[in-house]
C-alpha positions as CSV (number, residue, x, y, z in Angstrom):
1,M,-95.6,-24.4,-12.5
2,A,-95.3,-21.1,-10.4
3,T,-92.2,-21.0,-8.4
4,R,-93.3,-21.0,-5.3
5,L,-94.2,-24.5,-5.9
6,R,-91.0,-25.4,-6.8
7,K,-88.6,-27.6,-5.0
8,T,-86.0,-25.6,-5.1
9,R,-87.7,-23.2,-3.2
10,R,-87.7,-25.4,-0.1
11,L,-84.4,-26.6,-0.8
12,R,-83.0,-22.8,0.1
13,G,-81.1,-22.3,2.8
14,G,-80.2,-26.1,3.3
15,R,-77.0,-27.8,2.9
16,H,-77.7,-29.6,0.2
17,M,-79.6,-27.9,-2.4
18,G,-80.8,-30.6,-4.5
19,W,-76.8,-31.9,-4.7
20,G,-76.2,-33.7,-1.4
21,Q,-73.2,-32.9,0.2
22,V,-70.6,-30.1,-0.8
23,A,-68.5,-33.2,-2.3
24,Q,-70.4,-33.9,-5.0
25,H,-71.3,-30.0,-6.5
26,R,-68.2,-27.9,-5.9
27,S,-64.7,-29.1,-7.7
28,F,-62.3,-29.1,-4.4
29,G,-64.7,-28.9,-1.4
30,H,-64.1,-32.8,-1.0
31,K,-60.2,-32.5,0.1
32,G,-61.2,-30.0,2.2
33,G,-59.9,-26.3,-0.3
34,L,-57.8,-25.3,-2.8
35,G,-53.9,-24.6,-2.5
36,R,-52.9,-23.9,1.3
37,S,-56.2,-23.1,2.4
38,G,-57.2,-24.4,5.9
39,H,-53.9,-24.9,7.8
40,L,-54.7,-22.7,10.5
41,K,-58.3,-24.0,10.9
42,H,-60.1,-27.9,9.3
43,L,-55.8,-28.3,8.7
44,A,-54.5,-27.6,11.7
45,S,-53.6,-31.1,12.7
46,T,-52.5,-32.4,9.9
47,V,-50.1,-29.0,10.4
48,I,-48.9,-30.1,13.8
49,K,-47.9,-32.7,12.8
50,E,-46.1,-33.4,9.5
51,D,-44.6,-29.6,8.7
52,Q,-44.6,-28.3,12.3
53,D,-42.7,-25.3,10.8
54,H,-44.7,-23.9,8.3
55,F,-45.8,-20.4,9.2
56,G,-43.3,-18.1,10.7
57,H,-39.2,-17.6,9.6
58,E,-36.0,-18.1,11.0
59,G,-35.1,-14.2,9.8
60,T,-32.2,-13.4,7.4
61,H,-30.0,-16.4,6.1
62,S,-26.2,-15.2,6.6
63,P,-24.0,-15.9,3.9
64,H,-21.3,-17.4,6.1
65,P,-24.1,-19.8,8.2
66,S,-21.6,-20.5,10.7
67,I,-23.4,-19.6,13.7
68,T,-22.8,-21.6,17.4
69,K,-26.2,-22.0,18.5
70,V,-24.8,-24.2,21.9
71,W,-21.6,-23.5,23.9
72,I,-20.3,-23.8,27.1
73,N,-17.9,-22.6,29.6
74,V,-14.9,-22.9,31.2
75,R,-16.8,-23.0,34.3
76,D,-19.5,-25.3,34.0
77,L,-17.0,-28.1,33.0
78,N,-17.2,-29.6,36.2
79,D,-20.8,-29.9,36.6
80,L,-21.2,-31.5,33.4
81,F,-18.5,-33.6,33.9
82,S,-20.3,-34.8,36.9
83,K,-23.3,-35.5,35.0
84,S,-21.9,-36.6,31.5
85,G,-18.5,-37.0,32.2
86,K,-16.1,-40.2,32.0
87,S,-12.9,-41.6,33.4
88,E,-10.3,-43.6,31.6
89,N,-6.8,-44.4,32.2
90,S,-6.7,-41.9,35.0
91,K,-8.1,-39.1,32.7
92,N,-11.1,-37.2,32.8
93,I,-12.8,-37.3,29.2
94,L,-15.2,-34.6,28.5
95,D,-16.8,-35.3,24.8
96,L,-18.8,-31.9,23.8
97,Q,-19.3,-33.1,20.0
98,A,-21.2,-36.1,21.5
99,L,-23.0,-33.3,24.1
100,K,-23.9,-31.8,20.5
101,I,-22.2,-28.5,22.5
102,E,-20.4,-26.9,19.9
103,K,-18.2,-24.4,21.3
104,L,-15.7,-24.0,24.7
105,L,-15.4,-20.6,25.4
106,G,-13.2,-19.2,28.2
107,G,-15.4,-17.8,31.3
108,G,-14.3,-19.0,34.6
109,Q,-11.7,-21.3,35.4
110,T,-10.9,-24.6,36.3
111,N,-8.6,-26.3,38.5
112,T,-9.4,-30.4,37.5
113,A,-7.2,-31.4,34.2
114,Y,-10.0,-32.4,31.4
115,T,-9.2,-34.0,28.1
116,I,-12.1,-32.5,26.0
117,K,-12.9,-33.2,22.9
118,V,-14.7,-30.4,20.9
119,K,-15.4,-29.3,17.5
120,N,-14.3,-25.7,18.3
121,A,-12.4,-23.4,21.3
122,T,-11.5,-20.0,21.7
123,P,-7.9,-19.4,22.9
124,S,-8.2,-18.6,25.5
125,A,-10.1,-21.9,26.9
126,I,-7.3,-23.6,25.6
127,E,-4.7,-21.8,27.2
128,K,-6.9,-22.2,30.8
129,I,-7.5,-25.6,30.3
130,K,-3.5,-26.9,29.6
131,Q,-2.8,-24.7,32.7
132,A,-5.3,-26.9,34.3
133,G,-3.0,-30.1,33.6
134,G,-5.1,-31.0,30.4
135,D,-6.0,-31.3,26.8
136,V,-8.3,-30.0,24.0
137,I,-8.4,-32.0,21.2
138,L,-9.8,-30.3,18.1
139,P,-10.6,-31.6,15.0
140,I,-8.9,-29.2,12.7
141,Q,-5.6,-31.3,13.6
142,K,-7.3,-33.8,10.7
143,T,-8.2,-31.3,8.4
144,E,-4.5,-30.1,8.3
145,E,-3.5,-34.2,7.6
146,K,-6.0,-34.3,4.8
147,T,-4.2,-31.7,3.3
148,E,-1.0,-32.5,3.9
149,E,-2.2,-36.0,1.8
150,K,-3.7,-33.8,-1.0
151,T,0.0,-31.3,-1.3
152,E,1.9,-34.6,-1.8
153,S,-1.1,-36.6,-3.9
154,K,-0.9,-33.6,-6.5
155,K,2.9,-33.9,-7.0
156,P,3.8,-33.6,-10.6
157,E,5.2,-36.7,-12.3
158,N,8.4,-36.9,-13.7
159,N,9.2,-34.8,-17.1
160,P,12.5,-35.6,-18.7
161,L,12.2,-32.1,-20.2
162,L,12.0,-30.0,-16.4
163,E,14.6,-32.3,-14.9
164,K,17.4,-31.1,-17.8
165,V,15.6,-27.9,-16.8
166,E,16.6,-27.7,-13.0
167,K,19.8,-29.6,-13.7
168,D,21.2,-27.0,-15.9
169,K,19.8,-24.3,-13.7
170,Q,21.9,-25.7,-10.2
171,E,25.0,-26.0,-12.8
172,I,24.2,-22.6,-13.5
173,D,23.9,-21.3,-10.2
174,K,27.3,-23.2,-8.7
175,L,29.1,-21.4,-11.6
176,V,28.0,-18.4,-10.6
177,K,28.7,-19.3,-6.8
178,N,32.3,-20.3,-8.4
179,I,32.7,-16.9,-10.6
180,S,31.9,-14.9,-7.5
181,T,34.3,-16.5,-5.1
182,S,37.1,-16.4,-7.3
183,N,36.4,-12.6,-7.6
184,E,36.2,-12.1,-4.1
185,K,39.7,-14.0,-4.4
186,F,41.5,-11.7,-6.4
187,W,39.7,-8.5,-5.2
188,F,41.7,-10.2,-2.0
189,I,44.9,-10.1,-4.2
190,A,44.8,-6.5,-5.4
191,E,44.1,-5.7,-2.1
192,T,47.2,-8.0,-0.4
193,C,49.1,-5.9,-3.9
194,M,48.6,-2.9,-2.5
195,A,49.7,-3.6,0.9
196,I,52.6,-4.9,0.6
197,G,54.0,-2.2,-1.8
198,M,53.2,0.0,1.6
199,M,55.4,-2.2,3.2
200,G,58.1,-2.3,1.0
201,T,57.7,1.9,0.7
202,V,58.4,1.2,4.9
203,L,60.8,-0.9,4.6
204,G,62.9,1.3,2.1
205,F,62.6,4.2,4.3
206,I,63.6,2.4,7.4
207,L,67.3,1.0,5.4
208,M,67.7,4.5,3.7
209,L,67.8,6.2,7.6
210,G,69.0,3.4,9.4
211,S,72.0,2.2,7.2
212,S,73.8,5.9,7.3
213,D,75.3,7.4,10.0
214,L,74.2,10.9,9.7
215,G,75.1,12.8,13.0
216,S,79.1,12.0,12.4
217,I,79.0,12.8,8.9
218,D,81.7,15.6,7.9
219,P,81.2,17.8,5.7
220,S,84.3,18.0,4.2
221,D,84.6,14.3,3.8
222,V,83.6,13.5,0.0
223,E,84.1,10.0,-0.2
224,G,82.2,9.6,3.1
225,M,79.1,11.4,1.4
226,K,79.4,10.0,-1.5
227,N,78.7,6.4,1.1
228,V,75.9,8.3,3.0
229,I,74.2,9.2,-0.4
230,G,74.3,5.8,-2.2
231,H,72.4,4.8,1.2
232,L,70.4,7.3,0.7
233,A,69.5,6.3,-3.2
234,K,69.3,2.6,-1.6
235,G,66.3,3.3,0.8
236,M,64.4,5.4,-1.5
237,A,65.0,2.9,-4.7
238,T,63.5,0.6,-2.5
239,A,60.6,2.7,-1.3
240,L,59.4,3.8,-4.7
241,L,60.2,0.3,-6.5
242,T,58.0,-1.6,-4.2
243,T,55.1,1.3,-4.1
244,L,55.4,1.4,-8.4
245,T,55.0,-2.7,-8.7
246,G,52.0,-3.1,-6.1
247,L,50.1,0.0,-7.8
248,I,51.1,-1.9,-10.8
249,V,49.5,-5.0,-9.7
250,S,46.6,-3.9,-7.9
251,V,45.6,-1.7,-10.7
252,S,46.1,-3.9,-13.5
253,L,43.4,-6.7,-11.5
254,R,40.9,-4.2,-10.3
255,T,41.0,-2.9,-14.0
256,Q,40.1,-6.8,-15.1
257,L,37.6,-7.5,-12.6
258,M,35.6,-4.2,-13.4
259,I,35.4,-5.2,-16.8
260,G,34.0,-9.0,-15.8
261,E,31.6,-7.9,-13.8
262,G,30.6,-5.4,-16.2
263,E,30.2,-8.1,-18.4
């Protein structure tokens, strides 16, 4: 048959070309295209209903995604309380967490005492609220209590060996403390002996000079000179003997203490 007489000549330019609708001939025609095709055309209504955030992007993501998206200043509390606040037991309570407000900032002033429940607040905002007679309740207190409970729950179990080591350590510390205290006492005794020796020296000079009347001595009186020289010798002996005794005792104690501390 001549080509000009064939059926294909009549179907050229039509939608069917001998195969009926497109879905009957093409492999992906029945479902509206392959993959993500048609999201802005014949599948645009499906995108609007099921995946509104399909197109576009939110920018780079921070490694610490603690971004405050909703906040409020102190100056706006009066207007917010008139709309969403409540009074309980003569307190003006404003729950910002229930209103999905993440943070309270310190801009402006307020003269009304509010009890505010909020996830986070700046130090200046907390100070202004407390100056007005109010209070700020943060959830951080609960986390601190939980951490304290965890630390208490993580206490180590009783170990006899560890208890013995701890007890020995306490006894050693006590012994060292006693030794240091006794050393201080011996150092005090050594200093006291030195002071007693000096006092004996002064006492000997007083006896030597006070017991004899040097102004009334007659050089021609031999017996009187002997008595005066005897009194001077006794006073000098007392002074030198007490000084020597104090030095000997002090030096011996100091030497023993130095040897003991060196060991």
